[in-house]
N, C-alpha and C positions, 0 to 999 in steps of 0.2 A: 590769783583766782579771778575768773571772769564772772562779773555780776550778771544778774538776770536781765538788767537793762541792756547790757552789751550783747548778750545772747539773743535777745529779742531784735535788736538792731541788725545783728548778723543774719538772723533768719529772714527778716524783712528784705535785706539786700539780696539774699539768695533767691527769694521768691520773685523779687523785681527782675533780676537778671534772667531767670528762667522764662518769665512772661515776656520780657523784651525780646529775647532771642527767638522764642517761638512765634511771636507776632511778626517779626521781621521775616522769618522763614516762610510763614504762610502768605505774607504780602508779596514776596518774590515769587512764590508758587502761583499766586493769582495772575501775575503778569506773564509767566512762562507757560502756563497750562494751555493745552490745545483743546481740551474737552470743556465745554461750557458748564457741565454739571460739576466737574472737579474744581473748576475755577470758582464757581459759586459757593461750593462747600468750603473751599479754602478761604474765601472772603468772609464767610460766617465765622470760621475759626479765628480769623484775624480780628474781627469785630468783638468776639468774646475776649480775646487777649487785651484789647483796648479797654473794654468794660472792666476787666479785672484790674488793670492798671489804674483806672479811675477809682475803683473801690479801695485799692491799696493806698492811694493818695488822699483818702478820706473825703472823696467826692461821691458819696453813695448815690445821690440823685442823678448825677450824670451817668453813672454806671448802669442804673436801672433804666434810664431813658435810652441809653445805648442798646441795651438788650431788647427793650420793648419795641422801639421805633425802627432802628436800623436792622437788627437781626430779623425781626418780623417782616420787614419790607424785602429784605434779601431772600427770605424763604419763599415769599409769594413770587418774587422775580424768577427764582429758579423754577417754580412750578410752571409759570407762563413760558419760560424759555424751553422747557422740556416739551410742553404741549404744542408749542408753535414751531419747533424745529422739525424739519422733515427728515426722518430717519427710517429707512426700511428695516423691518424686523425679519430675521430669518432669511438672510441672503443666500445665494447659491453655495454649493459645496466649494470649499477651499478659499472662501472670502472671509477676511477678518475685519 
């Protein structure tokens, strides 16, 4: 019979691996994305994954600082990138 402590450790390991794989996936997507907005959103998701890993490791302060400082700063960076990027809206027919 599996004890509660073993079930808790197995669940913690499963959550860790899901967070680790998703964080690596979003980090690779940041590097390979051609659109700046998608790259910025993937970077935000990567930072959320890192914050969740910090919280999983009982470093709650680092997780909260990760969310407040880094994710807040990346959100502002995306806004400035979108505002300062020259992109014509409503191009001619047949243009994508």
